[in-house]
N, C-alpha and C positions, 0 to 999 in steps of 0.2 A: 495354352492359358485355361486348358480346364481340365490339364492335370495337378494345379497351381491350383485351384477355385477346389478341388475333390478331396488336396492334401490337407486348405486351411478347413474346408469343410467338416472334416472326419479328424482332427485333432481339437481343431476350436470347440467343434461340440464333444471334444471326450474334456476339458478344460473345463466346460461350463460347464457340465454335469457334475463335475468333482464339485464345482464354487458350490453348485444347488444344493449337491447333497450335505458340503459343510453349511451354507446357510441357513438349509431348513432343520438340520440339525440341529441347530442355536436356541432358531427358535420355537423348532418344540418341547425343548427344555428349558424356556425361558431366562434362554441366555445373549437377548435380542443387543443388548452394550454391546460384546465382545465382534459384531458384527464388521465393526471397523476395523477390528483388526484383520480381520478373514483380507477384508481389500486393498489394506497394507501390504500386506503378503502378497496380493497379486501387484501388485504396482509394482512393486521390487523385480517378481523375479516378469517381469513385460519389461520392465526396463535394465535388464543386467542380459537379456534374451537378445534383442533392438541392438544392446551395447557388445555382443559376443559378435554378430550380425555383421555388423559393420568393422568392425576391430579387421576382421578376417577378410573384408572385402575391396577395406583400405591396405590390409598386407600384401595382399595377392595381388593389385595393383603394380606393387615395388620390386614385382622380385621378375629374374630373366624367362624370358617366355618358355626356354624350357622347363627349370623348376614350376610354372605355373600349371603345363599340361601335368608335370607329377604331382602335384602335389592335388591340380581338381582333378588327375584320375580317382588320385587313395582317396579322397573326401565322394567321390558315387559312388565308386564301390561297396567303401562305411553307408554313405548312403540308404543303398540297396539290401544291406546289409540288416543296419535300423531299422527298415521299413517290414520286411518279416522278422522280423524279431516282435516289433509294436504289434502287427497283425495276430500271431499265435498270441502272445503275451493276453492281449483285450479278451482275446475267443477261452482263453484258461480261466481267465478270472473274473469277467468278467458278472459272474454268479454273489462273486464275495464283494466287489469292488462298495457299494452299497455301506454294507457292516466293516468294510475294512476300514475304511476313513472315522468310520464314525469311534470305531473304537478310538486309533488316531487322536480324533479329537477329542476324543473324552479324557482322556488321558494330557491332552495338551492342555484343556481348559484351568486344570489340577494344580497345569506351573504355575503360572499368570498372560497375559497379556502376551510376553513375547513367543511363549512355545506356539500360543495358537497365529499367529502370524506365521513361525515359520513350517508349519505347516501345508497353512495354504503357499506360502512361495517355494515350496519343495516341488509339491504338486503338481502347483500349476509352468514351476520351472522347467520343471522334467517334461510335460506336453512342449516345453514351447523350446527348451532342445530340441529338441524329434526331429518338432515342427520348420529347425531356422538350418537343421543338416538335411533334411528331407528334400528341402527347397534348394537347398545350395546345387545339390546335382541339380534340376533343370533348369536355375537361372543364373550359372555363372558365364561370365565375358556377354552377358547378351547387354545390347545396347538396349534393346525397344524395353517398353512399361505395363505391355499386357502381363509378362506373368506375375505382377509383384502387385497390379491392378488382381486378377483372376485368384493370390491367398487374401487377399486384403478383401474381393467380397465373399471368400468360404468362411473368411472370418468371421465376418458381419452377418452373414444367414449362420451362423453356428452360433454367434450371441442373443441373432435373434430366437431361434430356438428355443437355447438353453430356456430360456428367461420364462418362456412358451410352456414349457415344458413345466417350470418351478411352478408356475401359475399358476398349474393345471388346464390350461386352457388349452391346453391338446395336448395326444399322445398318440406316441410314436413306438413304434415298434423296437426299441433299439435292434434286438436281436434280429434280426434283418435287415436294418440300417448296416449294421459293424458287417454283417455277413456280406452284404453286397458289395459296399465299396472293400471290404478284405480284396475283393477278387479282382476288384477295377486295379487296385494297389497295389497287387501283384500281378499286373498286366506293365502297372509305370514304373517297377522296381528292376521290369527285365531289360527297361528302354534306362532308366539311368546306372544300370551297370554295362548297360552295353556301349555307353556315351563316354563311361568314365574304361573301359578295356578301347578307346577309339584315344583317347585322353590320353594315355598310357604308352600304344604305338607313335603319338605325335612326338612325346617325352624318350623315346625309344628305349625304354623300360622294356618292354616287349617290341615284337617280326612288326615292323612298323606293314603301311600301306608300301606295296613298291608297282602294283599294276591296273592298270581298270580291267578285266576281267580276265582271270589268272584259275589256276588247277589249285586245290586243296595241297599241295606242293611244299606253301608259303602260304604259312599260315597268315599274314602282310595283304596276302591276295583279295581282289574282291570278291563275292561270290559270285553280285552279279551290277548292272550300272547302272539305273532307268534314270537317272538324272532328267533329261527330256522327254520322261512321259509321266514325272513326277517333278519338276525341278523343284529344289529347293525353297528359291522365293517367291515360292506360287501361291494365294491365299490357304489350296486346299496343302500344298507341304509345311507349310509354315502351322498349320488345323493336326496336321499328322506329327510331326516334329515340335510343338506343345506340348498336346493329350500320349503319345505313347513313346516317345523320342526316335521318331521314323528316320531311319539315313539313308538315301538310295541306294549304297552300290556301299555297303558293308561289308569289311574285311570277314573271310574263313576265321579269324578270332571273335571277333563281336558274335557271329552267328553260334557258334557252340559255346561262347556262353550267355546267350541270349538262351537259347533254345536250355540250355542246362541251368540253365534258373527255373526259367519257367514251365518246363514239364513238371519236373517233380518237386517242385515249392506247388503249385495246383492242384495238383495227385495229394498234397501228404490234407493242404490246405481242407480239398473239398471230403476228405474222411472227415467222419463222425467223430467227436472227441470221448474214447472210453469213458463211461457212466464211472463213478465211484459211488455205486450203494444208488437211491434214489435219488436223484439234484431238482431243486426249484426253478423255475419255468422266470426266466430272470422281469425285474421288477426293476418300471420304469420312477424315476425319480413323484416322488406325488408335489400339491404345492403344501407350502408351508403354513399354512393356516388348517390345515386339516389337524 
């Protein structure tokens, strides 16, 4: 649940900031009448994302077990890659995000209402599809409502924060926020990747789990088994599963994938990006009435 809350919060805040920037620009340039086209694009993007997410879940339910595991594992691996790309992309482009969006909207305004709606649709739709893909790796095949509650809670908090930032009611150091959540999401992505490997093992696409505790001679063997110490159905087992996709009996292949992803990605992310000359500090979205 915590992992889904974090995903919903981060992705939702990104989308909220995008909408805030677009609306603030229209207000400052005296084009309040075009704001309704922004909301039309946002609504269309949300409906499309929900429809795609629902269709995928329905389609997956009709597939044979091994095919489900193969598709689910592949989507989990894809989701881990998408999280990684999103984190590094945001760190690289955050400083120029506001200027770029305003430039796109300025061009769209000259083309008419449909172009304005398309800008909002594409920017919010991208964030929504990223959120859906990442969430799928953490909610696939679950029969509990807690992951969805966590995601909805994160999105709700993000919308409230986005509105308060837009109105100038609060000030958030967005640089620190995205940096900290970036580290946390890297840990989540490592767990999603490991779980994707597990699904691919279940599908027979990768070496399958063949023993409880075995040597590294077979990548399907478990590194350890602490199911009796941390039962998967206990509250703390559920908490670890929901936050970092913890598994009490990971295979060697899962552990190698987890460590092989986590260590280098954390190292790369912790390195300060090389400045290209003097770079301005990140600017928060100001109030529309400024």
